[in-house]
Each structure stands twice: as structure tokens, then as C-alpha cells.
HTML snippet that shows the backbone in 3Dmol.js (N, CA, C, O; Angstrom):
<script src="https://3Dmol.org/build/3Dmol-min.js"></script>
<div id="view" style="width:600px;height:400px;position:relative"></div>
<script>
const pdb = `
ATOM      1  N   MET A   1     -22.551 -31.125  -7.379  1.00  0.00           N
ATOM      2  CA  MET A   1     -22.531 -30.933  -6.757  1.00  0.00           C
ATOM      3  C   MET A   1     -23.286 -29.680  -5.510  1.00  0.00           C
ATOM      4  O   MET A   1     -23.274 -28.563  -6.027  1.00  0.00           O
ATOM      5  N   ARG A   2     -23.796 -29.662  -4.304  1.00  0.00           N
ATOM      6  CA  ARG A   2     -24.818 -29.046  -3.879  1.00  0.00           C
ATOM      7  C   ARG A   2     -24.041 -27.811  -3.367  1.00  0.00           C
ATOM      8  O   ARG A   2     -22.854 -27.805  -3.041  1.00  0.00           O
ATOM      9  N   SER A   3     -25.164 -26.439  -3.343  1.00  0.00           N
ATOM     10  CA  SER A   3     -24.534 -25.167  -2.678  1.00  0.00           C
ATOM     11  C   SER A   3     -24.237 -25.005  -1.272  1.00  0.00           C
ATOM     12  O   SER A   3     -25.086 -25.260  -0.418  1.00  0.00           O
ATOM     13  N   THR A   4     -23.738 -24.828  -1.150  1.00  0.00           N
ATOM     14  CA  THR A   4     -23.413 -24.520   0.755  1.00  0.00           C
ATOM     15  C   THR A   4     -23.618 -22.971   1.050  1.00  0.00           C
ATOM     16  O   THR A   4     -23.227 -22.528   2.130  1.00  0.00           O
ATOM     17  N   ALA A   5     -24.073 -22.345   0.348  1.00  0.00           N
ATOM     18  CA  ALA A   5     -25.399 -20.784   0.387  1.00  0.00           C
ATOM     19  C   ALA A   5     -26.516 -21.172   1.299  1.00  0.00           C
ATOM     20  O   ALA A   5     -27.067 -22.268   1.191  1.00  0.00           O
ATOM     21  N   ARG A   6     -26.828 -20.362   2.118  1.00  0.00           N
ATOM     22  CA  ARG A   6     -27.699 -20.508   2.540  1.00  0.00           C
ATOM     23  C   ARG A   6     -29.128 -19.987   1.908  1.00  0.00           C
ATOM     24  O   ARG A   6     -28.690 -19.441   0.896  1.00  0.00           O
ATOM     25  N   LYS A   7     -30.321 -19.833   1.862  1.00  0.00           N
ATOM     26  CA  LYS A   7     -31.188 -19.414   0.825  1.00  0.00           C
ATOM     27  C   LYS A   7     -31.824 -18.635   1.927  1.00  0.00           C
ATOM     28  O   LYS A   7     -32.983 -18.471   1.546  1.00  0.00           O
ATOM     29  N   ASP A   8     -31.705 -18.179   2.866  1.00  0.00           N
ATOM     30  CA  ASP A   8     -31.730 -16.915   3.570  1.00  0.00           C
ATOM     31  C   ASP A   8     -31.065 -15.719   3.463  1.00  0.00           C
ATOM     32  O   ASP A   8     -31.493 -14.565   3.450  1.00  0.00           O
ATOM     33  N   HIS A   9     -29.740 -16.254   3.374  1.00  0.00           N
ATOM     34  CA  HIS A   9     -28.017 -14.965   2.956  1.00  0.00           C
ATOM     35  C   HIS A   9     -27.635 -15.230   2.063  1.00  0.00           C
ATOM     36  O   HIS A   9     -26.416 -15.395   2.017  1.00  0.00           O
ATOM     37  N   PRO A  10     -28.601 -15.467   0.577  1.00  0.00           N
ATOM     38  CA  PRO A  10     -28.296 -15.049  -0.578  1.00  0.00           C
ATOM     39  C   PRO A  10     -26.862 -14.640  -0.537  1.00  0.00           C
ATOM     40  O   PRO A  10     -26.601 -13.603   0.073  1.00  0.00           O
ATOM     41  N   MET A  11     -25.968 -15.261  -1.058  1.00  0.00           N
ATOM     42  CA  MET A  11     -24.833 -14.750  -1.811  1.00  0.00           C
ATOM     43  C   MET A  11     -24.563 -13.445  -3.030  1.00  0.00           C
ATOM     44  O   MET A  11     -24.657 -13.649  -4.241  1.00  0.00           O
ATOM     45  N   SER A  12     -24.171 -11.927  -2.328  1.00  0.00           N
ATOM     46  CA  SER A  12     -24.450 -10.562  -3.261  1.00  0.00           C
ATOM     47  C   SER A  12     -23.802 -11.006  -4.447  1.00  0.00           C
ATOM     48  O   SER A  12     -22.945 -11.878  -4.592  1.00  0.00           O
ATOM     49  N   ASP A  13     -24.525 -10.031  -5.520  1.00  0.00           N
ATOM     50  CA  ASP A  13     -24.273 -10.354  -7.057  1.00  0.00           C
ATOM     51  C   ASP A  13     -23.009  -9.391  -7.165  1.00  0.00           C
ATOM     52  O   ASP A  13     -22.575  -9.287  -8.312  1.00  0.00           O
ATOM     53  N   THR A  14     -22.446  -8.784  -6.338  1.00  0.00           N
ATOM     54  CA  THR A  14     -21.270  -7.725  -6.862  1.00  0.00           C
ATOM     55  C   THR A  14     -20.019  -7.814  -5.781  1.00  0.00           C
ATOM     56  O   THR A  14     -20.196  -8.081  -4.592  1.00  0.00           O
ATOM     57  N   ASN A  15     -18.964  -7.598  -6.269  1.00  0.00           N
ATOM     58  CA  ASN A  15     -18.018  -7.967  -6.098  1.00  0.00           C
ATOM     59  C   ASN A  15     -16.928  -7.121  -5.385  1.00  0.00           C
ATOM     60  O   ASN A  15     -16.259  -6.522  -6.227  1.00  0.00           O
ATOM     61  N   PRO A  16     -16.773  -7.025  -4.893  1.00  0.00           N
ATOM     62  CA  PRO A  16     -15.679  -6.220  -3.904  1.00  0.00           C
ATOM     63  C   PRO A  16     -14.785  -5.257  -4.797  1.00  0.00           C
ATOM     64  O   PRO A  16     -14.669  -4.084  -5.150  1.00  0.00           O
ATOM     65  N   LYS A  17     -14.203  -6.586  -4.937  1.00  0.00           N
ATOM     66  CA  LYS A  17     -13.078  -5.740  -5.426  1.00  0.00           C
ATOM     67  C   LYS A  17     -12.972  -4.934  -6.838  1.00  0.00           C
ATOM     68  O   LYS A  17     -12.106  -4.268  -7.406  1.00  0.00           O
ATOM     69  N   SER A  18     -14.705  -5.465  -7.182  1.00  0.00           N
ATOM     70  CA  SER A  18     -14.448  -4.205  -8.623  1.00  0.00           C
ATOM     71  C   SER A  18     -14.905  -3.460  -8.480  1.00  0.00           C
ATOM     72  O   SER A  18     -15.514  -2.980  -9.436  1.00  0.00           O
ATOM     73  N   GLU A  19     -14.953  -2.835  -7.246  1.00  0.00           N
ATOM     74  CA  GLU A  19     -15.590  -1.363  -7.032  1.00  0.00           C
ATOM     75  C   GLU A  19     -14.358  -1.068  -5.524  1.00  0.00           C
ATOM     76  O   GLU A  19     -14.137  -1.517  -4.399  1.00  0.00           O
ATOM     77  N   PRO A  20     -13.925  -0.183  -6.329  1.00  0.00           N
ATOM     78  CA  PRO A  20     -12.804   0.362  -4.977  1.00  0.00           C
ATOM     79  C   PRO A  20     -13.387   1.552  -4.445  1.00  0.00           C
ATOM     80  O   PRO A  20     -14.061   2.494  -4.863  1.00  0.00           O
ATOM     81  N   PHE A  21     -12.769   1.080  -3.129  1.00  0.00           N
ATOM     82  CA  PHE A  21     -13.040   1.890  -2.146  1.00  0.00           C
ATOM     83  C   PHE A  21     -12.781   3.762  -2.268  1.00  0.00           C
ATOM     84  O   PHE A  21     -11.646   3.328  -2.068  1.00  0.00           O
ATOM     85  N   SER A  22     -12.718   5.013  -2.366  1.00  0.00           N
ATOM     86  CA  SER A  22     -13.386   5.747  -2.087  1.00  0.00           C
ATOM     87  C   SER A  22     -11.378   6.442  -1.407  1.00  0.00           C
ATOM     88  O   SER A  22     -10.660   7.350  -1.825  1.00  0.00           O
ATOM     89  N   ASN A  23     -11.267   5.812  -0.700  1.00  0.00           N
ATOM     90  CA  ASN A  23     -10.424   6.321  -0.093  1.00  0.00           C
ATOM     91  C   ASN A  23      -8.757   4.792  -0.652  1.00  0.00           C
ATOM     92  O   ASN A  23      -7.966   4.755   0.290  1.00  0.00           O
ATOM     93  N   ALA A  24      -8.550   4.332  -1.197  1.00  0.00           N
ATOM     94  CA  ALA A  24      -8.268   3.243  -1.733  1.00  0.00           C
ATOM     95  C   ALA A  24      -6.911   4.272  -2.061  1.00  0.00           C
ATOM     96  O   ALA A  24      -5.908   3.573  -2.205  1.00  0.00           O
ATOM     97  N   GLU A  25      -6.651   5.593  -2.199  1.00  0.00           N
ATOM     98  CA  GLU A  25      -5.289   5.998  -2.922  1.00  0.00           C
ATOM     99  C   GLU A  25      -5.739   7.325  -2.345  1.00  0.00           C
ATOM    100  O   GLU A  25      -6.116   8.281  -3.022  1.00  0.00           O
ATOM    101  N   LYS A  26      -5.645   7.274  -0.776  1.00  0.00           N
ATOM    102  CA  LYS A  26      -5.615   8.477   0.032  1.00  0.00           C
ATOM    103  C   LYS A  26      -4.228   9.138   0.934  1.00  0.00           C
ATOM    104  O   LYS A  26      -3.562   8.730   1.886  1.00  0.00           O
ATOM    105  N   ASN A  27      -4.211  10.209   0.182  1.00  0.00           N
ATOM    106  CA  ASN A  27      -2.602  11.006   0.571  1.00  0.00           C
ATOM    107  C   ASN A  27      -2.023  10.605   1.915  1.00  0.00           C
ATOM    108  O   ASN A  27      -2.624  10.652   2.989  1.00  0.00           O
ATOM    109  N   PRO A  28      -0.836  10.224   1.723  1.00  0.00           N
ATOM    110  CA  PRO A  28      -0.061   9.365   3.152  1.00  0.00           C
ATOM    111  C   PRO A  28      -0.651  10.879   3.916  1.00  0.00           C
ATOM    112  O   PRO A  28      -1.532  10.772   4.770  1.00  0.00           O
ATOM    113  N   ASP A  29      -0.165  12.124   3.587  1.00  0.00           N
ATOM    114  CA  ASP A  29      -0.466  13.084   4.380  1.00  0.00           C
ATOM    115  C   ASP A  29      -1.917  13.556   5.156  1.00  0.00           C
ATOM    116  O   ASP A  29      -2.099  14.638   5.715  1.00  0.00           O
ATOM    117  N   ASP A  30      -2.793  12.554   5.043  1.00  0.00           N
ATOM    118  CA  ASP A  30      -4.200  12.639   5.335  1.00  0.00           C
ATOM    119  C   ASP A  30      -4.577  11.135   6.188  1.00  0.00           C
ATOM    120  O   ASP A  30      -5.662  10.754   6.626  1.00  0.00           O
ATOM    121  N   TRP A  31      -2.904  10.315   6.231  1.00  0.00           N
ATOM    122  CA  TRP A  31      -3.538   9.604   7.152  1.00  0.00           C
ATOM    123  C   TRP A  31      -2.901   9.228   8.181  1.00  0.00           C
ATOM    124  O   TRP A  31      -1.672   9.161   8.219  1.00  0.00           O
ATOM    125  N   THR A  32      -3.894   8.857   9.411  1.00  0.00           N
ATOM    126  CA  THR A  32      -4.471   9.024  10.988  1.00  0.00           C
ATOM    127  C   THR A  32      -3.061   8.332  11.374  1.00  0.00           C
ATOM    128  O   THR A  32      -2.459   9.117  12.106  1.00  0.00           O
ATOM    129  N   THR A  33      -2.528   7.495  11.218  1.00  0.00           N
ATOM    130  CA  THR A  33      -0.816   6.934  11.978  1.00  0.00           C
ATOM    131  C   THR A  33      -0.026   7.383  10.390  1.00  0.00           C
ATOM    132  O   THR A  33       0.524   6.411   9.872  1.00  0.00           O
ATOM    133  N   GLY A  34       0.061   8.361   9.791  1.00  0.00           N
ATOM    134  CA  GLY A  34       1.180   8.799   8.986  1.00  0.00           C
ATOM    135  C   GLY A  34       2.396   8.933   9.732  1.00  0.00           C
ATOM    136  O   GLY A  34       3.517   8.939   9.223  1.00  0.00           O
ATOM    137  N   ASP A  35       2.081   9.067  11.241  1.00  0.00           N
ATOM    138  CA  ASP A  35       3.455  10.256  12.113  1.00  0.00           C
ATOM    139  C   ASP A  35       4.492   9.210  12.783  1.00  0.00           C
ATOM    140  O   ASP A  35       5.591   9.382  13.310  1.00  0.00           O
ATOM    141  N   GLU A  36       3.402   7.615  12.464  1.00  0.00           N
ATOM    142  CA  GLU A  36       3.448   6.932  13.227  1.00  0.00           C
ATOM    143  C   GLU A  36       5.268   6.188  12.076  1.00  0.00           C
ATOM    144  O   GLU A  36       5.592   6.524  10.937  1.00  0.00           O
ATOM    145  N   ALA A  37       5.925   5.280  12.934  1.00  0.00           N
ATOM    146  CA  ALA A  37       7.380   4.673  12.194  1.00  0.00           C
ATOM    147  C   ALA A  37       7.067   4.042  11.207  1.00  0.00           C
ATOM    148  O   ALA A  37       6.009   3.424  11.317  1.00  0.00           O
ATOM    149  N   MET A  38       7.881   3.915   9.755  1.00  0.00           N
ATOM    150  CA  MET A  38       7.376   2.803   9.111  1.00  0.00           C
ATOM    151  C   MET A  38       7.476   1.731   9.177  1.00  0.00           C
ATOM    152  O   MET A  38       8.515   1.505   9.796  1.00  0.00           O
ATOM    153  N   THR A  39       6.907   0.667   8.847  1.00  0.00           N
ATOM    154  CA  THR A  39       6.460  -0.796   8.685  1.00  0.00           C
ATOM    155  C   THR A  39       7.257  -1.618   8.579  1.00  0.00           C
ATOM    156  O   THR A  39       7.724  -1.211   7.516  1.00  0.00           O
ATOM    157  N   GLY A  40       7.832  -2.477   8.802  1.00  0.00           N
ATOM    158  CA  GLY A  40       8.786  -3.587   8.612  1.00  0.00           C
ATOM    159  C   GLY A  40       8.627  -3.858   6.951  1.00  0.00           C
ATOM    160  O   GLY A  40       9.557  -4.009   6.158  1.00  0.00           O
ATOM    161  N   ALA A  41       7.255  -3.875   6.670  1.00  0.00           N
ATOM    162  CA  ALA A  41       7.287  -4.039   4.898  1.00  0.00           C
ATOM    163  C   ALA A  41       8.143  -2.473   4.191  1.00  0.00           C
ATOM    164  O   ALA A  41       9.096  -2.178   3.469  1.00  0.00           O
ATOM    165  N   GLN A  42       7.355  -2.004   4.754  1.00  0.00           N
ATOM    166  CA  GLN A  42       7.604  -0.736   3.755  1.00  0.00           C
ATOM    167  C   GLN A  42       9.201  -0.088   3.983  1.00  0.00           C
ATOM    168  O   GLN A  42       9.717   0.817   3.328  1.00  0.00           O
ATOM    169  N   ALA A  43       9.906  -0.996   5.334  1.00  0.00           N
ATOM    170  CA  ALA A  43      11.519  -0.669   5.137  1.00  0.00           C
ATOM    171  C   ALA A  43      12.524  -1.658   4.009  1.00  0.00           C
ATOM    172  O   ALA A  43      13.561  -1.369   3.414  1.00  0.00           O
ATOM    173  N   SER A  44      11.993  -2.475   4.025  1.00  0.00           N
ATOM    174  CA  SER A  44      12.500  -3.594   3.066  1.00  0.00           C
ATOM    175  C   SER A  44      12.161  -3.351   1.830  1.00  0.00           C
ATOM    176  O   SER A  44      13.045  -3.565   1.000  1.00  0.00           O
ATOM    177  N   TYR A  45      11.036  -2.925   1.404  1.00  0.00           N
ATOM    178  CA  TYR A  45      11.248  -2.399   0.027  1.00  0.00           C
ATOM    179  C   TYR A  45      11.920  -1.245  -0.059  1.00  0.00           C
ATOM    180  O   TYR A  45      12.665  -1.269  -1.039  1.00  0.00           O
ATOM    181  N   LEU A  46      11.994   0.062   0.730  1.00  0.00           N
ATOM    182  CA  LEU A  46      12.146   1.161   0.711  1.00  0.00           C
ATOM    183  C   LEU A  46      13.632   0.758   0.297  1.00  0.00           C
ATOM    184  O   LEU A  46      14.090   0.938  -0.832  1.00  0.00           O
ATOM    185  N   LYS A  47      14.437   0.093   1.546  1.00  0.00           N
ATOM    186  CA  LYS A  47      15.434  -0.487   1.067  1.00  0.00           C
ATOM    187  C   LYS A  47      15.927  -0.584   0.264  1.00  0.00           C
ATOM    188  O   LYS A  47      16.963   0.060   0.099  1.00  0.00           O
ATOM    189  N   THR A  48      15.257  -1.798  -1.059  1.00  0.00           N
ATOM    190  CA  THR A  48      15.695  -2.686  -1.775  1.00  0.00           C
ATOM    191  C   THR A  48      15.602  -0.993  -2.294  1.00  0.00           C
ATOM    192  O   THR A  48      16.728  -0.567  -2.552  1.00  0.00           O
ATOM    193  N   LEU A  49      14.734  -0.184  -2.450  1.00  0.00           N
ATOM    194  CA  LEU A  49      14.434   0.950  -3.369  1.00  0.00           C
ATOM    195  C   LEU A  49      15.468   1.589  -3.498  1.00  0.00           C
ATOM    196  O   LEU A  49      16.019   1.652  -4.597  1.00  0.00           O
ATOM    197  N   SER A  50      15.756   1.946  -2.865  1.00  0.00           N
ATOM    198  CA  SER A  50      17.866   2.610  -2.535  1.00  0.00           C
ATOM    199  C   SER A  50      18.361   2.603  -2.806  1.00  0.00           C
ATOM    200  O   SER A  50      18.921   3.513  -3.418  1.00  0.00           O
ATOM    201  N   GLU A  51      18.930   0.676  -2.480  1.00  0.00           N
ATOM    202  CA  GLU A  51      20.412   0.211  -2.825  1.00  0.00           C
ATOM    203  C   GLU A  51      19.931   0.664  -4.628  1.00  0.00           C
ATOM    204  O   GLU A  51      20.688   1.528  -5.072  1.00  0.00           O
ATOM    205  N   GLU A  52      18.983   0.267  -5.497  1.00  0.00           N
ATOM    206  CA  GLU A  52      18.622   0.101  -6.677  1.00  0.00           C
ATOM    207  C   GLU A  52      18.793   1.748  -7.581  1.00  0.00           C
ATOM    208  O   GLU A  52      19.172   1.898  -8.743  1.00  0.00           O
ATOM    209  N   ALA A  53      18.327   2.944  -6.481  1.00  0.00           N
ATOM    210  CA  ALA A  53      18.584   3.896  -7.109  1.00  0.00           C
ATOM    211  C   ALA A  53      19.448   5.266  -6.875  1.00  0.00           C
ATOM    212  O   ALA A  53      19.317   6.472  -7.085  1.00  0.00           O
ATOM    213  N   HIS A  54      20.707   4.084  -6.142  1.00  0.00           N
ATOM    214  CA  HIS A  54      21.876   4.051  -5.786  1.00  0.00           C
ATOM    215  C   HIS A  54      21.739   5.702  -4.678  1.00  0.00           C
ATOM    216  O   HIS A  54      22.500   6.664  -4.779  1.00  0.00           O
ATOM    217  N   GLU A  55      20.489   5.574  -3.644  1.00  0.00           N
ATOM    218  CA  GLU A  55      20.528   6.742  -2.923  1.00  0.00           C
ATOM    219  C   GLU A  55      20.098   6.396  -1.533  1.00  0.00           C
ATOM    220  O   GLU A  55      19.075   5.721  -1.416  1.00  0.00           O
ATOM    221  N   GLU A  56      20.962   6.895  -0.119  1.00  0.00           N
ATOM    222  CA  GLU A  56      21.219   6.514   1.640  1.00  0.00           C
ATOM    223  C   GLU A  56      19.602   6.242   1.340  1.00  0.00           C
ATOM    224  O   GLU A  56      18.811   6.775   0.563  1.00  0.00           O
ATOM    225  N   PHE A  57      19.461   5.030   2.438  1.00  0.00           N
ATOM    226  CA  PHE A  57      18.038   4.405   2.976  1.00  0.00           C
ATOM    227  C   PHE A  57      18.249   5.300   4.147  1.00  0.00           C
ATOM    228  O   PHE A  57      19.307   5.612   4.693  1.00  0.00           O
ATOM    229  N   ASP A  58      16.919   5.678   4.443  1.00  0.00           N
ATOM    230  CA  ASP A  58      16.868   6.634   5.933  1.00  0.00           C
ATOM    231  C   ASP A  58      16.025   5.974   6.442  1.00  0.00           C
ATOM    232  O   ASP A  58      15.103   5.863   5.634  1.00  0.00           O
ATOM    233  N   ASP A  59      15.695   5.167   7.869  1.00  0.00           N
ATOM    234  CA  ASP A  59      15.507   4.583   8.997  1.00  0.00           C
ATOM    235  C   ASP A  59      14.505   5.068   9.624  1.00  0.00           C
ATOM    236  O   ASP A  59      13.586   4.460  10.173  1.00  0.00           O
ATOM    237  N   THR A  60      14.669   6.067   9.549  1.00  0.00           N
ATOM    238  CA  THR A  60      13.322   7.242  10.658  1.00  0.00           C
ATOM    239  C   THR A  60      13.239   7.475  10.081  1.00  0.00           C
ATOM    240  O   THR A  60      13.967   8.440   9.848  1.00  0.00           O
ATOM    241  N   LEU A  61      12.016   6.923   8.597  1.00  0.00           N
ATOM    242  CA  LEU A  61      10.961   8.254   8.375  1.00  0.00           C
ATOM    243  C   LEU A  61       9.549   7.127   8.230  1.00  0.00           C
ATOM    244  O   LEU A  61       9.393   6.041   7.670  1.00  0.00           O
ATOM    245  N   SER A  62       8.611   8.088   9.101  1.00  0.00           N
ATOM    246  CA  SER A  62       7.399   8.122   9.222  1.00  0.00           C
ATOM    247  C   SER A  62       6.582   7.320   7.970  1.00  0.00           C
ATOM    248  O   SER A  62       6.762   7.595   6.784  1.00  0.00           O
ATOM    249  N   LYS A  63       5.483   6.088   8.546  1.00  0.00           N
ATOM    250  CA  LYS A  63       4.640   5.955   7.514  1.00  0.00           C
ATOM    251  C   LYS A  63       4.378   6.785   6.418  1.00  0.00           C
ATOM    252  O   LYS A  63       4.381   6.217   5.326  1.00  0.00           O
ATOM    253  N   ALA A  64       4.157   7.952   6.433  1.00  0.00           N
ATOM    254  CA  ALA A  64       3.609   8.434   5.438  1.00  0.00           C
ATOM    255  C   ALA A  64       4.367   9.379   4.838  1.00  0.00           C
ATOM    256  O   ALA A  64       3.873  10.075   3.952  1.00  0.00           O
ATOM    257  N   ASP A  65       6.196   9.597   5.397  1.00  0.00           N
ATOM    258  CA  ASP A  65       7.578   9.939   4.319  1.00  0.00           C
ATOM    259  C   ASP A  65       7.866   8.034   3.556  1.00  0.00           C
ATOM    260  O   ASP A  65       8.015   7.675   2.388  1.00  0.00           O
ATOM    261  N   ALA A  66       7.842   7.338   4.686  1.00  0.00           N
ATOM    262  CA  ALA A  66       7.755   7.007   3.991  1.00  0.00           C
ATOM    263  C   ALA A  66       6.838   6.323   2.278  1.00  0.00           C
ATOM    264  O   ALA A  66       7.166   6.623   1.130  1.00  0.00           O
ATOM    265  N   SER A  67       6.320   5.900   2.470  1.00  0.00           N
ATOM    266  CA  SER A  67       5.322   5.980   1.421  1.00  0.00           C
ATOM    267  C   SER A  67       4.904   6.690   0.454  1.00  0.00           C
ATOM    268  O   SER A  67       4.106   6.340  -0.416  1.00  0.00           O
ATOM    269  N   LYS A  68       5.640   8.123   0.621  1.00  0.00           N
ATOM    270  CA  LYS A  68       6.005   8.937  -0.094  1.00  0.00           C
ATOM    271  C   LYS A  68       7.392   8.677  -1.502  1.00  0.00           C
ATOM    272  O   LYS A  68       7.476   8.766  -2.726  1.00  0.00           O
ATOM    273  N   LYS A  69       8.470   8.241  -0.042  1.00  0.00           N
ATOM    274  CA  LYS A  69       9.921   7.925  -0.872  1.00  0.00           C
ATOM    275  C   LYS A  69       9.497   6.728  -1.686  1.00  0.00           C
ATOM    276  O   LYS A  69       9.541   7.122  -2.851  1.00  0.00           O
ATOM    277  N   ILE A  70       9.144   5.580  -1.671  1.00  0.00           N
ATOM    278  CA  ILE A  70       8.620   5.354  -2.112  1.00  0.00           C
ATOM    279  C   ILE A  70       8.697   4.862  -3.611  1.00  0.00           C
ATOM    280  O   ILE A  70       9.359   4.130  -4.347  1.00  0.00           O
ATOM    281  N   ASP A  71       7.215   6.026  -3.609  1.00  0.00           N
ATOM    282  CA  ASP A  71       6.315   6.785  -5.017  1.00  0.00           C
ATOM    283  C   ASP A  71       7.415   6.942  -5.551  1.00  0.00           C
ATOM    284  O   ASP A  71       7.712   6.223  -6.505  1.00  0.00           O
ATOM    285  N   GLU A  72       8.282   7.896  -5.090  1.00  0.00           N
ATOM    286  CA  GLU A  72       9.479   8.670  -5.764  1.00  0.00           C
ATOM    287  C   GLU A  72      10.718   7.454  -6.363  1.00  0.00           C
ATOM    288  O   GLU A  72      11.068   7.432  -7.544  1.00  0.00           O
ATOM    289  N   LEU A  73      11.205   6.605  -5.427  1.00  0.00           N
ATOM    290  CA  LEU A  73      12.010   5.581  -5.787  1.00  0.00           C
ATOM    291  C   LEU A  73      11.165   5.177  -6.913  1.00  0.00           C
ATOM    292  O   LEU A  73      11.659   5.487  -7.997  1.00  0.00           O
ATOM    293  N   GLN A  74      10.112   4.617  -6.972  1.00  0.00           N
ATOM    294  CA  GLN A  74       9.494   3.700  -8.025  1.00  0.00           C
ATOM    295  C   GLN A  74       9.327   4.363  -9.088  1.00  0.00           C
ATOM    296  O   GLN A  74       8.998   3.506  -9.908  1.00  0.00           O
ATOM    297  N   GLU A  75       9.347   5.498  -9.676  1.00  0.00           N
ATOM    298  CA  GLU A  75       8.990   6.256 -10.556  1.00  0.00           C
ATOM    299  C   GLU A  75      10.869   6.700 -11.330  1.00  0.00           C
ATOM    300  O   GLU A  75      11.084   6.880 -12.529  1.00  0.00           O
ATOM    301  N   LYS A  76      11.921   6.769 -10.212  1.00  0.00           N
ATOM    302  CA  LYS A  76      12.751   7.198 -10.750  1.00  0.00           C
ATOM    303  C   LYS A  76      13.916   5.144 -10.795  1.00  0.00           C
ATOM    304  O   LYS A  76      14.988   4.801 -11.291  1.00  0.00           O
ATOM    305  N   THR A  77      13.074   4.588 -10.162  1.00  0.00           N
ATOM    306  CA  THR A  77      13.877   2.990 -10.634  1.00  0.00           C
ATOM    307  C   THR A  77      13.049   2.042 -12.218  1.00  0.00           C
ATOM    308  O   THR A  77      13.565   1.413 -13.142  1.00  0.00           O
ATOM    309  N   GLY A  78      12.080   2.260 -11.991  1.00  0.00           N
ATOM    310  CA  GLY A  78      10.831   2.312 -13.142  1.00  0.00           C
ATOM    311  C   GLY A  78      10.011   0.960 -12.114  1.00  0.00           C
ATOM    312  O   GLY A  78       8.988   0.557 -12.668  1.00  0.00           O
ATOM    313  N   ARG A  79      10.190   0.552 -11.332  1.00  0.00           N
ATOM    314  CA  ARG A  79       9.325  -0.188 -10.399  1.00  0.00           C
ATOM    315  C   ARG A  79       7.998  -0.323 -10.618  1.00  0.00           C
ATOM    316  O   ARG A  79       7.622   0.204 -11.665  1.00  0.00           O
ATOM    317  N   GLY A  80       7.216  -0.825 -10.009  1.00  0.00           N
ATOM    318  CA  GLY A  80       6.073  -0.474  -9.689  1.00  0.00           C
ATOM    319  C   GLY A  80       5.015  -0.229 -10.430  1.00  0.00           C
ATOM    320  O   GLY A  80       3.829  -0.134 -10.115  1.00  0.00           O
ATOM    321  N   LYS A  81       5.812  -0.092 -11.938  1.00  0.00           N
ATOM    322  CA  LYS A  81       4.492   0.190 -12.931  1.00  0.00           C
ATOM    323  C   LYS A  81       3.797  -0.997 -13.548  1.00  0.00           C
ATOM    324  O   LYS A  81       2.824  -0.830 -14.283  1.00  0.00           O
TER     325      LYS A  81
END
`;
const viewer = $3Dmol.createViewer("view");
viewer.addModel(pdb, "pdb");
viewer.setStyle({}, {cartoon: {color: "spectrum"}});
viewer.zoomTo();
viewer.render();
</script>
């Protein structure tokens, strides 16, 4: 089998997934878009976690607040470990 990589553009020896970015775990309070409405994915997961934790689901949370609540409920329910 012949390589499709061009000789003038060799493949990098480093794997970007093996070197996490410094902002991968950025504090939600520092998010530029943290005050926007939570995403659909956040809302769906938060609703599931809220049901499992027997807590009321708040559909008015911002992205940042939803992220914090998800972390809190993951601790409470044992998910995300």
C-alpha cells in the first residue's frame, strides 16, 4: 500500500490529543459565551441528571450555570466518573 502523504508536507510526529490544551478545563465563570442560554445538549443531559437526582429541572440556566449544575448533579448521582 502506498502512502498518500505528500513528501513536502510530512505528518507531524505529535498527537494533538495527547497534549491537552491549557483551556480544556476553563472555569465556566470565565467563558466568553457563559451568559448565553444553555445548549440543547446541556438541557437534555441536565434534565436527565435532574430526574435521577430528584431535583427540579431549571430550563432558564445560562451555559455557565448549566455546566456548574451538571458538575454538581454528576457528583450527586455518581455519573461522569
